[in-house]
N, C-alpha and C positions, 0 to 999 in steps of 0.2 A: 161650670166647669167641661161637661159633655159637649154640650154646642162648638167649645172653641176647641177643645180635642175632634169632635169630628170634623171640624171645618181645616186642621190642620192635616188629619190623617186623609183628606180628599185632596189638599196641597200636593199631598207627598205623593200621592198615588196617581195622579194628573200627569201624563208623558208630554204635555207642553211644560207644564213648572219644570222639568228639569231638562228640555230642550231650550229654553229662555234661558239659563244656569249658563251652558255649557257653548250656548249662541254670543252671550257677554263676556266669557272665559275667552272664545278666541280672539275676541274683535277686539277686547283689550291685548292677548298677546301680538294678534295682527297687526295691529295700528301704532301703538302706543310705544315709544323707544323704549327699550331695557338695558343696563346694564348685560354685555355680553356673559359676566363670569357670573350673576347671578340668576339668568335668563333659565337654566335647567332648573334648578332648585325652588322658584318661584310656580312652574310649569309643573312639578310633579308634587305642588304644593298646593296648585290650583285644582286638579284633578283629583288626586285622591280623594279629598274629601266628597265631592257628591259624588263619586264613582264608589265608597263603602256606603255612604245610606243609602243611594240609590239601590245599589243592590240587591240590599235587607227587604226596602218596600217592593222591589221588585219580583224577587224569588221568591213572596207571599203569595201577592196576586197571581205570578205564572201558576202556579202548586192549582188553581182553580178552573186555567183553564184546559178545555178536553183536548183541542186542538191546534198545532203547533201555530204559532204568528205565519211563519214561510208558508204556509199550507193553507191557510183563510183567502176565502173573495170578497177581500176589505172594500173593493175598488169595480166599480162594473168594467169588464172586459171592453178592452179597446176594439171598437169598431174600424170599416178598412178606411172611413172619413178620418179619423185618429193617425192612423198611419200613413193613412197621405201628405198629412200636414206635418209629422214630424219627419217624411222624410224630403220634403221641401224644406224645410227649416234646415235641417241637419246638411244636406247639400247645402245651402245656400252659406251655413258656416263657415262651410270647409273650404265651399270654391268663390268665394267673392273674393273679387279681387286680385285670383290665385296668383298674378304675377306679381303683384306690384303691393303686395298686403305685406310684406315682410319687408319691404325697402332696402333688403342688403343681405348676400349670403353670411354666413357667419365662415372662420373660418376650417371650420371642419364638413360643412355643406360643401366651399370651394374646393376641396380636396375629392368630395362622393361626386361633384360634376365634370373636374378633370377628368377623372376615372372613368366614368361616364362616358366624356365626351372622346377618351381614348378607346375602349370597348365598342363604339358605333361604327370605330375606321377597323380594331383588330383588337385581337386578343392574347396575353403574352405565356396564357395557358397554366396563372399561376387562379388559386380558388381564394386566398384573401389576400390583402392588400396594405399595404400603410404602416403608420407607427405602430396604431394597436392591433394590424394583423384582422384585420377585420374584412367577413364574407363577401363577395362582389355580387350576392343580390339582388342588396340596392341600387349600385351603379347598373349592373345591367339592368334592371328594370326602368331606368333613369335613360341608358343608352336607347332601348326599343323607342322611349317616346320621345327623345330626341330626332331618331331616323324619322318621324311621320312627321313631327311638330316643326324642328327648327326652330326650334326657341331655347335656350340654353336655360333660363327660367321655367318657362313652361315644364319643361322636361326635370327638375329641378325639383319640383314641388308639385306636382301631380301625380306621382306614385304615393306621396304621403298621405294626402288628401283623399287619395282612394282607399286606400288602405284603412285609412281611418273612418271613412263610411261603410265599409263592410266593417268594422268593427260592431254595428250596432243591430243589424241583424245576427252575427253570430253572439252578441249577447243574450238577444231573447233565446236564442239556439241554445245554448249550454244553462239558461237558467230556467229551461222551460222543462228541462232537461230533469230537476230536482223537486223544482216549486210551482207556488201556483200563478195563474197566469197575471192574477193582479200584482204581487211580488215581480212577476218577471216585466211587468211593465214600468212598472215604478225604475226596475237597474237598466231596464233597455232607456228611456229617459235620461237618468243620469250617465250612461256610459254615452248617450248621445249627445247630449249638453253641458257637460259637465268643461269644466277646465283641462283636465289630465287627460281626455283622450281628443278636442279640441287644441290643444298646444302638440299633439303627436302628429295632427294633421297639418301643421301648420311650418315643420320645421322638415328637414331632410338628414335623420338621421340614423342607424341602422335597429335602433328601437323603436322604431314606428312598425316594424314588422311583427314583434310579439306577440302586441297585445292582440288581433285577430288569431294566431298561430293558437298561441293559449287558450281565448274563452272556444276554441275547436276543439283542443287536444280536453279539455275539460265538458265539453259535449262528447265527446268519441267515449271519452270515461264513463260518464253517465250510462250511457248505451251499452256498455258491457256489464256495467254493475247491472242494470236490469235484466239483461240479459243471463244471467250466471246461470241459471236452473235448467238451461235450453242450448241444442246445438250451436247456433248462431252466435254463441259467445267469444266463439274462437275467432268468428270473424271480426268482430268488434275489436278485441285483443289484438290481430295482425293490423288492425286499420289503426289502432291507438299508435302502437308498436313504431311503426313507418312513420307516423306523423311527428312521433315525440322522437325519432331521431333525426328528423328533418327539422326540427327548432332550433336544432345548434345552426343551420344556417341565416337565423333570423338576430340574436343579438347574445353576446358574452356571457347576457345572466341568466340564459335558458339550463343550463343546469341546479339550477333551485328547484324552476318545475318540473324540471325532470324526479327530480327527487323526489319531491309531493308527490306525484303523480303515480309513483314508483312504491313508497310509501303507502299512501292509499290501497292498488291493487293488494297490495300485500297481505293489510291489512283485511280486505274484503274474501284475499282468495284463504287467510287462515280461517275465519269465521264458517265460510263454506266446506272445507274440508277437501278429498282428496282430488274431487271432481274439477276443484277451483284450479288445483299446480298446473294443469297441461293451457290453459290460457295464460295463465302467469310466464309458462314457456317460453308460448306464443309469442307474447308481446315482446317480451327478452331478446328474441331471436331475430324478430321483425328488425329489431331497432337496432339491433347491430349491426345488418347488413344496411339499413341507411346510415350507421355511421361511419363505413368503411370506408366513403372521400374522405372526411373527414379527420380518420386515423391517422390516413394517409398523409394527409397535409400536416397532421400533427408529427409524424416521421422522419418527414422529409422536408418541413419548413421548418417557420420561427414563428407557430402558432402562437404556442402558448407563456413565449417571452415577456410580451407586453400584461397577462396577468401574474406572472411571477415577477416581475416589477412595480406595477402598481398596489401589490399586494403589501397589507398591514407591515410583514415581517419582514420583507425588503431593505430594511434598514437603515432608508431615507431618512425616514424621522424617528424621533426618538418617543418610546410607547406611550409616553407623556403627551405627544402629541395624537394619538390615537382619540385617547378621552373625547378631546373637542368634535376631532370627527363623526365617532359615536353621534354624540347628543346631537351634530347637525343633522346628519339624517337621517334619525328621530324625530327631529324639530321639522325636517322639511314636508313632508304631505299636508302638515294640520297648520304648521305658523310663518313655513319660510326658514333660509338659514341666516346666520350671523356673519359668513363669513361673505366676505366679498370676493372671494376669486373663486366659487361656488361654477359651477358650470351647468348651462340648461335649467337653471332656479328663476321660478317668476319673482321678476320683479320687484312685487309686495303681496306680501303672504305667503303662505303655502298653497301645494296643487289644490289642496280643496279649502272653497271659499268659507267665511265666518258658518254658512247655511248649512252647507253638504259638511262640513267639519264636525256643529253638533247633531248631526242625524248620523253621523256616524257613532258619534260616540252613545248615542240614545240606542244604536241599534247596538252596542257593544254590550251596553246592559242587560237589555234584552235579550241576545244571543244567552249572557253568560246565567243569565238567570232562570232563562229557559232550557239549556241545554248542559245543567253545572256537572261536575265532577269530569270524564273521560272526552268529553266531547268538549268545553272548555278549554282542557291542557291540551285538544288536540288541535284544536282554531289558534292556541297562542304557539303552539308550536309552529302549523301551516307558515303564519305571520314570522316566523324566527326565520324561518329558512330562506321564506325567499325575502327576505332583507340581508341573507345574508351575504352575497353580490356586492352590496355596499356598505353593511360596518366592516369588511374584513378588507378595503380600499384604504388606501393612504391617505387619500385626497378625494374632493368633494366633484363628484359627479353625477347628479341627479337622477340622470338615464337609468345608472342603476339600480332604480326603484320603482322603473315603469312596470315590471310582474306585479307588482301588489296595488296597482290600482281596481281592475276588477275587483279584489276581495274587500277591499276600503270601500267604493263604490257598491258593492253589495252590504258590508254594514249598514252603509249610508242608506238605503233599501230598504234595508231593517228596519233602521230610525223611522224612514217616513209610514214603509204601513205602522206600528206602532201608533203614530201619529194622529194615521187615518183612522185606527181603530176608538183611538180615541175621541172621533169627535163625530158629531150627532153627524146622522148619514145623509141628509139634506145639505152639511157645508160643508164635505170631503174635497169637492170641489177647493177648496181654498189651497188644497196640499198641490195641486198644478199651477197652481197662484204660487204656492212658495218657490216651485222650482225653477218657474219663468223670471221671478225675480232673482235667482241664484243667478241663471243663465245670464239675463243683463248683466252681471254684477262681474261673472266671470267675461262676458267679451269686451267689458270695459278692460279688464286687465290687461287681457290678450292685447287690445291693439293700442294701448298707452305706450309701450316703448316701440311700437314700427309706427309712429307719427311723421310727419316728415323731417327730417333732419335738416332740414334749411331752419323752419318756423322752429323745432321743439327738440334742438340738441341735446337739451338734458334729460331728456328722456330715452332717444337711442343708443346716447353714452352707456346708460344705464345693461345695453345688451351683450356690450364688450365685442361689437362688431368696428369697422376701424373704418372712422368717419373720414379718413384721409383718402382712402381707395373708394369710398363711395361719391366723395365731393371730386377726385378724378374723373370714376365712370361719365357724371356728370355732364364735365368738361367735355371729355371725348365725345362723347353720345351727339353732343350739338356740332363738333368738328365732324362726325363722319354722317350726320344728318345736311350738311352744306357741301362738304367735301370727298365724300364717298371714302369707303375704306382707305387704311393708311397701315402702318409701320409701330406696331406695338411692345414695344419690349420690355417687357414685365419682368425677364429673367436678370435685371442692372439689378437689382435692391439686394445686400449682403442680405439679407434676411428673409427669408422664404417661405416664413412659416404659416401667414395669413394670405395664400394665393387667390382671392377673391377679386382682386382687379382683373387679374390673370385669366380667371376662369369667366368676370363678366364680360371681357374683352373680344371673345371668339370669334362671334359672328362677325366681326368686322378688323380684325386682326389677321393679315394677310404673312404674317410670320407662321403662322398655327392652322390659320385655317385652308382647308386644299384646296375649297373652291373657290380662291382668291389667288390674285398673281401677287408677288412681293415685288414685279418690277414695273408695277403698271398703278402705284399708289401716288399721292400727291401732298402725301405730310407723315410726321415718323415723330414718336412721342414717348416717353419713360419716365420715372421717376428719380429726382436726386434729393440728395441732400444742400443746404443751404454753402456748406462751405466749398461745396465743384460748383455753384455760380460761378463765381469768378472767369474759372478756366474755361468752363461753357464756353461763355461768352467770346471769347479769345479764340477756340475752334468756329462757334458758329455767332457771330455776330445777330444773326435773324432769326434769334430765340427767341422762344415765347415763352416765357418764364411765371409762371403763377402759382404763386404760395399757397399753398393747402392747410385748411387749417388745423389745429391738432385736437386729438380726441384724448380725455374728455376736455368741452371746451376750454376749461377754467386757466387749460395752459397757452400762456403768454405766445410764445415763440413757436412757430411752426417748427415738424421734427423732417415735411421731405416739401416737394418742392413737383411741379409737373412741367415739364419741359416741351414743349412741340417746336418741331422744327421743319417750316415749308420746304418740299422738296424743287429746289431750285434748281436752273443751271450748273452753280457752283456748288450747291450740296448734297446734290445726287448722286457723286462718285465717292466722295468720303462716305455716307450714308450706306451706299451698296457696298463697299470694303466693309463693312459692318458686318454684311450677311457672311461672311467669309468664318468670322470668328463666333457668330450667336450661335451658331449649333453647341459651342462648349460651355456655353453658359445654360444653355436649353437642358442639355445633358446633364448637367451639374445639377441642375435642378430634380429635375424627374429622375436622378438616384437618387436624391434627399428625401424626395417627397415621398415614395415608396419604401421606405428601409423601415425596419422592424424594429421594436423598444428596443434600445439597446447596443443596434449593430452602429457599430464605427461608421465613420462618414468619409472614411479614408477615398476611395474608389474617385467621390465626388470634386476632395481636395486634387487627386491625381488627374484626375480630368483637367480642373482647371489651369495646373502647373503644364498641361502638355499646351493648352493655349496659347502662351506667353510667348513658344518660339516663333506663332504665324501671326501675334495679337500687330495689326496694321503701326504703322509709324503716328499715331493719334495717341497724345498727351491724354485726352479727356478719357477714352476709350483703355488706353493702358494704366488709369487710374482707377476707372470703374474694375477693371477686375484685378486689383490687386485688393481693394479694398475688399472684394467677394473672397479673396484666397486668404487674407488672414481672418474675416470673418470664419468663416468654414475652420478653422486654423486656430483660433481661438477657442472654437466648440470641441474641438478633438483637445485639447489639455484642460479641459474643464472636465471631460464626459472620458474623451478614450484614451488617455495621458502613454498605456503606454504604445502608442501607435508613433509618439512623436521622435521616438528616438533614430527608430529604423527611416525615418523620414528627413530628418533633419538634414541628412546630405543631398535632398531631393530639392526642398527647399532653399539649400544655398547654392546649389547649383542654377536652379530659377532666379535666385534673385542677383547671383553674378549677371545674367542676360539681362536682367531689367536694370544693372546697376552701367553697364555697358551701352544699353540705348539711352538712358539717361534723361527721360521727362515724364519721372514722377514726382509729384510732392515733396514738401520738404519732410514732412507729419508724415506721408507712407514711405519713407528712405530709413526716418527715426524708427518707424514700427515693424519696419522688416529686419533694421539692425540689431534691437531690441531682441526680437523673437530668435533670430538667429544666436546671439550673443548667452540667451538663454539654453540652449540647446548645445553650446557648444564650439559653434564654428564661428568662430570668434575671427577667423582672418576676413573672411566675409561680412559679418558686423561691421570690423573696421571700414572696410570701403563704403557700407551703407550709412553711416553715420559722418565719413567727411561728405560725401555725396549728397548728402542732406544739407549739409554746410555749405555745400558748394550753390546749393538753390538758395538757402539764408540763412545767410552767413552771420545772423543774430537768434537764430532758433537755441531757443535757451533749450529744448530740451536733449537735444541733441550733442550741443557742446557739454552738456551735465554726463551723458552717457559717455561721449569721448572719453572725459576727465577718468569715468567710474572703469572705462576697458584699461584704460593706463594703467591708473592704479592697482590694478588688478595683477599687472606683471606683465600682462602681454604688449 
């Protein structure tokens, strides 16, 4: 019995055995489809047993160690050749095919790009912009890049790649402040080659600035803690304070990092006694000075409104919905989410692949067994605080977890250090081989959804990007290469939430690019819905109309079509007249684009109503205008109903003018009548229904609405 018992004991004390268990569980949870309702319970059961059993054995073996694992030099110190190779690989993974790797920007990236283009020409004085009232820091950096590159795609993705690369030396500096060279090297490798840091280098979102800023904050904290018994501590306290205050320009999740830094400083101050309080006060004072511009923006603007509107207590969803949201957020780093509406999550698995995830769980076990009691509780508390921006949100946006990345990868480095210690010295190079396999896996996961959408549309659809806009750009780019710049009326679309096409065509769109002349072009283009094609052909028989494939690709009928009109002697005069009214469309979309969350679209809607009086006698353009008016009105009806009663008279007066002109479709007249009737403007509603039947006497919806209006006593 003793040999068998000894063999089992050796197996249970072998770190590779526990890593293998965690790896298999991660593999199953990543790639085996499970029922979403059963997944949280299976996850807990899958991890609870190995954690409990492993902790018992790890705690006993850790008590025999005299030196903490994180302070040991398990691997050879990296030489300059190692740093050179790492630098080349890190640069290649982030800058390879920089402008074409992503194939197409997301709708949020397009907004950042449009703001950057605006900042490259003028600044409106606002420090925050858009639906989420985000800092202009990243768009400002993109605008600087655009000024010397004049490439919209390069300027969009270069700053993210650069800051992702800066994360690598920042990781080394921060970890060396606390840990051994061996441990810091492993952590730096993970920050350079893992999916999460690579992902932030391939997407233009504000959260990409947070990682290097966070790492440097903990570097300054480490230097402060090391100098607490000398006068130099005050200098580091002030630097840390200014740096922490400046972090609020990186991402809305930064307050959780601030809270962690302040707690750690407060604990250290209490331990050292009275002399530490001066450093703490200097930290708070300098942070307060750094926060003055932010506080001014909060007091005078709408900075905090978006945070309030997406909070779990906003009332938008029932509290039962929050349980699933929290479960998805807890699962996202390791196994991904099962909610298809998750924003910016890996299309396959979690941010940590099964290899790195297993190292992270192994590192947790090592840390808990080596640092039992208060240190373990503090670690759990820190991870919990950093998770709060995500867990307290009502919806899923995995970028709210980005501040967790350094700590989870730190635990993964702890797990790798444990594996290296458990491996014979002559075979420890295989640890680096494990990291390379992990890197290859992560690169494949990062590259898969960014394949050519024409060849792999199913992969492109997983990103949530607009297939129609990407295809339209491809066609317009071919046209631009043969016929030069043109007029791209991107603001004709009724729903402007995805402005990726508007951003991408900036270099050859004479309507927005000040370096181009709008009167010396040879073509015009815009998106239209299939129901408007027959009307368009009456106005412009020479129009080239291409139906756009819908996204996702399994849809049969296209939602939009690309219309291209050649500039000829006949088409040029009416198209140039469009330029008289198009500024109203541009102003409307610009007003909506930068509205804070929860703000009424009334100003944009009133802008379009003003356009009615100057709209040319062009049936197609008139219909485009009213489709957009009704689209915004429908938005207001859903989210800001209190503004409708006051504006119903404006709508009625504008509709009366449209009825007088008499060149809309039967469907539009009927929609106008329905909206007016709902707001009590029954006189104008009656005229709208009657006008609809003049256009099409057999239009059944108008017949029914007219009958209902008369039966209601009018």
